[in-house]
C-alpha positions as CSV (number, residue, x, y, z in Angstrom):
1,M,2.1,-34.7,29.4
2,L,4.4,-35.4,32.7
3,T,6.5,-32.5,34.1
4,A,10.2,-33.0,35.0
5,T,9.3,-32.8,38.6
6,Q,6.6,-35.6,38.1
7,F,9.1,-37.8,36.4
8,L,12.0,-37.4,38.6
9,T,9.9,-37.9,41.9
10,F,8.1,-40.9,40.3
11,L,10.9,-42.9,38.7
12,P,12.9,-43.4,41.9
13,A,9.9,-44.6,43.8
14,A,9.0,-46.9,41.0
15,I,12.4,-48.3,40.9
16,L,12.5,-48.8,44.7
17,I,9.1,-50.6,44.7
18,T,10.2,-53.0,41.8
19,L,13.3,-53.8,43.7
20,T,11.4,-54.7,46.8
21,P,11.1,-58.5,47.0
22,G,7.8,-59.5,46.0
23,P,5.8,-62.2,43.8
24,D,7.0,-60.9,40.4
25,N,10.7,-60.9,41.4
26,L,10.6,-64.6,43.1
27,M,8.8,-65.8,39.8
28,V,11.5,-64.1,37.5
29,L,14.3,-65.3,39.9
30,G,12.8,-68.9,40.1
31,L,12.1,-69.4,36.4
32,G,15.4,-67.7,35.2
33,M,17.3,-70.3,37.5
34,S,15.4,-73.2,36.2
35,Q,15.4,-72.6,32.6
36,G,18.2,-70.1,31.7
37,R,19.0,-66.5,31.0
38,R,17.1,-65.9,27.9
39,Q,13.9,-67.6,29.3
40,G,14.2,-65.5,32.7
41,M,14.6,-62.3,30.7
42,V,11.6,-63.0,28.5
43,F,9.3,-64.1,31.3
44,G,10.5,-61.0,33.3
45,L,9.4,-58.8,30.3
46,G,6.1,-60.4,30.3
47,C,5.6,-59.9,34.0
48,A,6.6,-56.1,33.3
49,S,4.2,-55.9,30.3
50,G,1.4,-57.0,32.6
51,C,1.6,-53.6,34.2
52,I,0.1,-52.2,31.2
53,T,-3.2,-53.8,31.9
54,H,-3.1,-52.4,35.4
55,T,-2.3,-49.1,33.9
56,L,-5.2,-49.0,31.7
57,L,-7.5,-50.2,34.4
58,A,-6.4,-47.5,36.7
59,A,-6.7,-44.8,34.2
60,L,-10.2,-46.0,33.1
61,G,-11.3,-46.4,36.6
62,V,-12.3,-50.1,36.3
63,S,-9.9,-50.7,39.2
64,A,-12.1,-48.8,41.4
65,L,-15.1,-51.0,40.5
66,I,-13.2,-54.1,41.3
67,A,-12.1,-52.7,44.7
68,A,-15.7,-51.7,45.4
69,S,-17.0,-55.3,44.6
70,P,-15.7,-58.1,47.2
71,T,-17.0,-60.7,44.9
72,A,-15.0,-59.5,41.8
73,F,-12.0,-59.0,44.0
74,L,-12.4,-62.6,45.4
75,L,-12.9,-64.2,42.0
76,L,-9.8,-62.5,40.8
77,K,-7.7,-63.5,43.6
78,L,-8.8,-67.2,43.1
79,A,-8.0,-67.0,39.4
80,G,-4.7,-65.6,39.9
81,G,-3.8,-68.0,42.8
82,G,-4.9,-71.0,40.7
83,Y,-2.9,-69.9,37.7
84,L,0.1,-69.6,39.7
85,I,-0.3,-72.9,41.4
86,H,-0.9,-74.5,37.8
87,L,2.5,-73.2,36.8
88,G,4.2,-74.5,40.0
89,W,2.5,-77.9,39.5
90,Q,3.9,-78.1,35.9
91,A,7.3,-77.2,37.1
92,L,7.3,-79.8,40.0
93,R,6.1,-82.5,37.4
94,S,9.0,-81.7,35.2
95,R,11.9,-84.0,34.9
96,G,14.7,-81.3,35.2
97,K,16.1,-81.8,31.8
98,V,16.2,-78.2,30.8
99,F,20.0,-78.1,31.1
100,E,20.8,-81.3,29.9
101,Q,23.1,-81.8,26.8
102,P,22.0,-82.5,24.0
103,A,19.1,-80.0,24.6
104,A,15.5,-81.4,24.7
105,P,13.6,-81.2,21.6
106,A,12.3,-77.8,20.7
107,E,8.8,-79.2,20.8
108,H,9.0,-80.2,24.4
109,S,10.3,-76.7,25.5
110,P,8.1,-73.7,26.1
111,S,8.7,-71.2,23.4
112,L,9.9,-67.6,24.3
113,L,6.5,-66.3,23.3
114,H,4.7,-68.8,25.5
115,L,7.0,-67.8,28.4
116,F,6.2,-64.0,27.7
117,L,2.6,-64.6,27.7
118,K,2.8,-66.6,31.1
119,G,4.7,-63.8,32.7
120,L,2.2,-61.3,31.3
121,F,-1.0,-63.2,32.4
122,A,0.5,-64.2,35.8
123,N,0.9,-60.3,36.5
124,A,-2.3,-59.2,34.7
125,I,-4.5,-61.3,37.0
126,N,-2.9,-60.5,40.2
127,P,-5.6,-58.4,42.1
128,K,-2.8,-57.0,44.4
129,V,-1.1,-55.4,41.7
130,V,-4.4,-54.0,40.4
131,M,-4.9,-52.5,44.1
132,F,-1.4,-51.2,44.1
133,F,-1.7,-49.4,40.9
134,L,-5.1,-47.8,41.9
135,A,-3.4,-46.5,45.0
136,F,0.0,-45.7,43.9
137,L,-0.3,-44.0,40.5
138,P,-2.9,-41.4,41.5
139,Q,-0.5,-40.0,44.2
140,F,1.9,-38.6,41.4
141,V,-1.1,-37.1,39.3
142,Q,-1.3,-33.3,39.4
143,P,-4.9,-32.2,38.9
144,Q,-4.1,-28.9,38.1
145,Q,-2.5,-29.8,34.8
146,G,-5.6,-31.5,33.7
147,Q,-6.1,-34.8,31.9
148,P,-5.6,-37.1,34.9
149,G,-6.4,-40.2,32.9
150,L,-3.6,-39.4,30.5
151,Q,-1.3,-38.7,33.4
152,T,-1.9,-42.0,35.0
153,L,-1.4,-43.7,31.7
154,L,2.1,-42.1,31.1
155,L,3.1,-42.8,34.9
156,G,2.1,-46.5,34.3
157,L,4.1,-46.6,30.9
158,V,7.1,-45.2,33.0
159,F,6.5,-47.7,35.7
160,T,6.3,-50.7,33.0
161,L,9.6,-49.5,31.1
162,Q,11.7,-49.4,34.3
163,A,10.1,-52.8,35.4
164,A,11.1,-54.4,32.1
165,V,14.7,-53.2,32.6
166,L,15.0,-54.4,36.1
167,F,13.1,-57.8,35.6
168,G,15.3,-58.4,32.5
169,M,18.4,-58.0,34.4
170,L,17.2,-60.1,37.2
171,G,16.3,-62.8,34.8
172,Y,19.6,-62.7,33.0
173,G,21.4,-62.8,36.4
174,A,19.2,-65.7,37.5
175,G,20.0,-67.6,34.5
176,A,23.5,-67.2,34.9
177,I,23.4,-68.5,38.5
178,G,21.2,-71.5,37.1
179,R,23.7,-72.2,34.4
180,Q,26.6,-72.6,37.0
181,L,24.4,-74.8,39.3
182,A,23.3,-77.0,36.4
183,R,26.8,-78.5,35.8
184,S,25.6,-80.9,38.6
185,P,23.6,-83.9,37.0
186,K,20.7,-83.4,39.3
187,A,20.8,-79.6,39.4
188,G,18.1,-79.1,36.6
189,L,15.7,-81.3,38.6
190,W,16.2,-79.4,41.8
191,L,16.1,-76.0,40.2
192,D,12.6,-77.0,38.7
193,R,11.6,-78.1,42.0
194,I,12.6,-74.7,43.5
195,A,10.9,-72.8,40.8
196,G,7.7,-74.9,41.2
197,S,7.5,-74.6,44.9
198,I,8.0,-70.7,44.6
199,F,5.0,-70.5,42.2
200,V,3.0,-72.8,44.3
201,A,3.7,-70.8,47.5
202,L,2.9,-67.5,45.9
203,G,-0.5,-68.9,44.6
204,L,-1.3,-70.2,48.0
205,R,-0.4,-67.0,49.6
206,L,-2.5,-65.1,47.1
207,I,-5.7,-67.1,47.7
208,W,-5.3,-67.8,51.4
209,P,-7.8,-65.7,53.5
210,E,-6.1,-62.6,55.2
211,R,-7.0,-61.7,58.8
């Protein structure tokens, strides 16, 4: 189990890192503005839930294997970047009818489960998050307490829970902003364009060779 000192040291650091602008924040912000508060919150919860995958990988040591294999890391980067570009392309092709009244038929709108899974998958296949968890979580593990794998798992769950709260709040706030902007007839179209551009830019950044 985690000690009080571990928890009180780890939680502020986790919150600060989550609030730092990054791919997940931008994705939640863009989708919340383009599709609404509930959709933004659900997508944010999906992104946060993706952290569970990285926690398990770090606890089991699989992340270390990925870090040691340039080929595996490259393939993961390409898969993650390609998926984000795919999401962005879908948004860019949309007609911006999310906010129109009457609402579009339900079968033409992504379900909340679909959005949750999108967020989960987008986070789970991000290799930079894999590397972050591998480097970040062990710093708060206390070997003298024993069971380092269990400590890593608990720290990852704490990170996931606080990220779910913060991303949910961000999605809600972004959706409220989007609702105000959507009073303009063409706002829905432009919101989708903004969200799509964010996803494509993040995807290209992920797969672009680093110097």
